[in-house]
C-alpha positions as CSV (number, residue, x, y, z in Angstrom):
1,D,131.3,46.7,65.7
2,E,128.4,47.9,63.5
3,P,125.6,46.2,65.4
4,S,126.8,47.7,68.7
5,K,127.0,51.1,67.1
6,N,123.4,50.8,65.8
7,T,122.2,49.7,69.2
8,A,123.8,52.7,70.9
9,I,122.3,55.0,68.3
10,Q,118.9,53.5,68.8
11,S,119.2,53.9,72.5
12,H,120.2,57.5,72.2
13,L,117.3,58.2,69.8
14,L,114.9,56.5,72.1
15,A,116.1,58.6,75.0
16,L,115.9,61.7,72.9
17,L,112.3,60.9,71.9
18,L,111.3,60.2,75.5
19,L,112.9,63.5,76.6
20,L,111.1,65.4,73.8
21,A,107.8,63.7,74.7
22,S,108.3,64.7,78.4
23,M,109.1,68.3,77.5
24,A,106.0,68.4,75.2
25,K,103.8,67.2,78.1
26,D,105.5,69.7,80.5
27,I,104.6,72.6,78.3
28,E,101.0,71.3,77.7
29,N,100.5,71.0,81.4
30,L,101.8,74.5,81.9
31,L,99.6,75.9,79.2
32,D,96.6,74.0,80.8
33,F,97.4,75.7,84.1
34,I,97.8,79.1,82.5
35,S,94.4,78.6,81.0
36,F,93.0,77.7,84.4
37,T,94.3,81.0,85.8
38,H,92.3,82.8,83.1
39,D,89.3,80.8,84.3
40,I,89.9,82.3,87.7
41,R,89.9,85.8,86.2
42,S,86.7,85.1,84.4
43,V,84.7,84.7,87.6
44,K,83.0,87.9,88.1
45,R,82.1,89.2,91.6
46,A,78.9,91.0,92.1
47,M,80.5,94.3,92.9
48,W,82.2,97.3,91.2
49,V,85.4,98.9,92.5
50,K,86.5,102.5,92.3
51,G,86.7,103.9,88.8
52,E,85.5,100.7,87.1
53,K,82.4,100.1,85.0
54,S,82.7,96.3,84.9
55,Y,82.6,93.9,87.9
56,E,85.6,93.0,89.8
57,N,86.9,89.5,89.1
58,D,88.3,86.8,91.3
59,S,91.9,87.3,90.3
60,E,91.8,91.1,91.1
61,H,90.0,90.3,94.4
62,S,92.6,87.6,95.5
63,Y,95.5,89.8,94.5
64,Q,94.2,92.7,96.5
65,I,93.7,90.6,99.6
66,A,97.2,89.2,99.3
67,M,98.7,92.7,98.9
68,T,96.6,94.0,101.7
69,A,97.7,91.2,103.9
70,M,101.4,92.0,103.2
71,Y,100.8,95.7,104.0
72,I,99.0,95.2,107.3
73,I,101.5,92.5,108.5
74,E,104.4,94.8,107.7
75,E,102.7,98.0,109.0
76,R,101.6,96.5,112.3
77,Q,104.6,94.2,112.7
78,L,102.5,91.2,113.2
79,S,103.9,87.8,114.1
80,L,102.3,86.1,111.1
81,N,104.0,84.2,108.2
82,I,103.5,86.9,105.6
83,F,104.2,84.6,102.7
84,R,101.7,82.0,103.9
85,C,99.1,84.7,104.3
86,M,99.7,85.9,100.7
87,A,99.4,82.3,99.4
88,L,96.2,81.7,101.3
89,A,94.7,84.9,99.9
90,L,95.7,83.9,96.4
91,V,93.9,80.5,96.6
92,H,91.0,81.2,98.9
93,D,88.5,81.7,96.1
94,V,89.8,79.2,93.5
95,V,86.8,76.9,94.0
96,E,84.7,79.6,92.5
97,V,86.0,78.6,89.1
98,Y,83.4,75.8,89.4
99,T,80.8,77.5,91.6
100,G,80.9,81.1,90.6
101,D,80.8,83.9,93.2
102,T,78.2,83.7,95.9
103,H,77.1,87.2,96.9
104,T,77.2,87.9,100.6
105,F,73.8,89.5,100.3
106,G,72.5,87.3,97.5
107,T,69.4,85.0,97.4
108,Q,68.8,82.7,100.3
109,E,68.8,79.8,97.9
110,S,72.3,80.7,96.7
111,I,73.6,81.1,100.3
112,D,72.1,77.9,101.5
113,S,73.5,75.8,98.6
114,K,77.0,77.3,99.0
115,S,78.5,74.6,101.1
116,N,77.4,71.7,98.9
117,R,78.4,73.6,95.7
118,E,81.9,74.3,97.1
119,L,82.2,70.6,98.3
120,A,81.5,69.4,94.8
121,A,83.9,72.1,93.4
122,R,86.7,70.8,95.7
123,K,86.3,67.3,94.3
124,L,86.6,68.7,90.7
125,L,89.6,70.7,91.7
126,N,91.3,67.7,93.2
127,K,90.6,65.7,90.1
128,K,91.8,68.4,87.8
129,W,95.0,69.2,89.7
130,P,95.9,66.1,91.8
131,N,99.6,67.1,92.0
132,L,99.1,70.6,93.3
133,T,99.2,69.5,97.0
134,L,100.3,72.9,98.3
135,M,97.2,74.5,96.7
136,H,94.8,71.9,98.2
137,A,96.5,72.1,101.6
138,L,96.2,76.0,101.6
139,I,92.5,75.7,100.6
140,D,91.9,73.2,103.4
141,E,93.7,75.5,105.9
142,Y,91.7,78.5,104.8
143,E,88.4,76.6,105.2
144,A,89.3,75.2,108.6
145,K,90.3,78.6,110.1
146,E,92.5,76.8,112.7
147,T,95.7,78.8,112.1
148,A,96.3,82.5,112.8
149,E,97.1,83.1,109.2
150,S,94.0,81.5,107.9
151,R,91.8,83.4,110.4
152,F,93.6,86.7,109.4
153,V,93.0,86.2,105.7
154,Y,89.4,85.1,106.3
155,A,88.7,88.3,108.3
156,L,90.4,90.4,105.7
157,D,88.3,88.9,103.0
158,K,85.2,90.3,104.8
159,L,86.7,93.7,105.4
160,V,88.3,94.6,102.1
161,P,84.9,94.7,100.1
162,I,83.6,97.2,102.7
163,L,86.7,99.4,102.1
164,N,86.3,99.1,98.3
165,N,82.6,100.1,98.5
166,Y,83.4,103.1,100.7
167,L,86.1,104.3,98.2
168,D,83.5,103.8,95.5
169,D,80.9,106.0,97.2
170,G,78.6,103.2,98.0
171,R,77.7,102.4,94.5
172,N,77.2,98.7,95.2
173,W,75.3,99.3,98.4
174,K,72.8,101.6,96.6
175,K,72.4,99.1,93.7
176,D,71.8,96.1,96.0
177,H,69.9,98.0,98.8
178,I,72.4,97.1,101.4
179,S,72.2,99.1,104.7
180,L,74.7,99.7,107.3
181,Q,72.7,97.5,109.6
182,D,73.1,94.6,107.1
183,H,76.9,94.9,107.4
184,V,76.7,94.9,111.2
185,E,74.6,91.7,111.2
186,N,76.6,89.9,108.5
187,K,80.2,91.0,109.0
188,S,80.7,91.8,112.7
189,K,81.1,88.3,114.0
190,K,83.1,87.1,110.9
191,V,85.8,89.9,111.3
192,A,86.0,89.2,115.0
193,I,87.9,86.1,114.2
194,D,91.0,88.2,114.0
195,S,91.6,91.1,116.5
196,V,93.7,93.3,114.2
197,V,91.3,93.1,111.3
198,E,88.4,93.8,113.7
199,E,90.1,97.0,114.7
200,Y,90.1,98.2,111.1
201,Y,86.5,97.1,110.8
202,Q,85.4,99.1,113.8
203,D,87.2,102.1,112.4
204,I,85.5,102.0,109.0
205,M,82.1,101.3,110.6
206,K,82.5,104.6,112.7
207,I,83.2,106.5,109.4
208,L,80.2,104.9,107.7
209,E,77.9,105.9,110.6
210,D,78.6,109.5,109.6
211,R,78.1,108.8,105.8
212,P,74.4,107.9,105.3
213,D,74.7,109.2,101.8
214,L,76.6,106.0,100.8
215,F,73.5,103.9,101.5
216,P,70.0,103.8,100.0
217,Q,68.0,106.5,101.7
218,A,65.3,104.1,102.7
219,D,67.9,101.8,104.4
220,N,69.7,104.3,106.5
221,I,69.8,103.7,110.2
């Protein structure tokens, strides 16, 4: 009968409207996240890389760490979860959307406040993206440094900037007055958390010992 037909039509229309509303929200959420990835890219790190006049950004840095992790794991046939390492690398600096980059050789005030700023940033990140449980779990894993994968990526994060600076003829080291001894004091214990990465670190340090021209002359050792 007519009333039944009208009721059925109304039900179908309501279902269609709910579906369209859901689809609209899905695309809005996706656009919001894409915008967030641009926020990650907007975080400038306090260093140049080879051939560039502008500073490296966090997206470039994280991508390079992920690709380097893949290369070393395959090249050395390491018993690490390659995809987990790449995922850890991609998210390891996401909190810097809210904190900015903290230069390894920056001001003492900036270094001392890093932990508190990152803790506040984690709260903002959890509030902004409560459903991205994998991202939050990976960040927790990276910070805890309790798994082989997280230690590998952490050490790699300390090594790669040295390699970039070497390839760029020490441009950042000269600008920031960073000596080879500064690297020994700041990096050696951090890279030692992973034996494979430490091997690469020792190799590049031997090369740097023979390249005093890459450092400010007054800082050479």
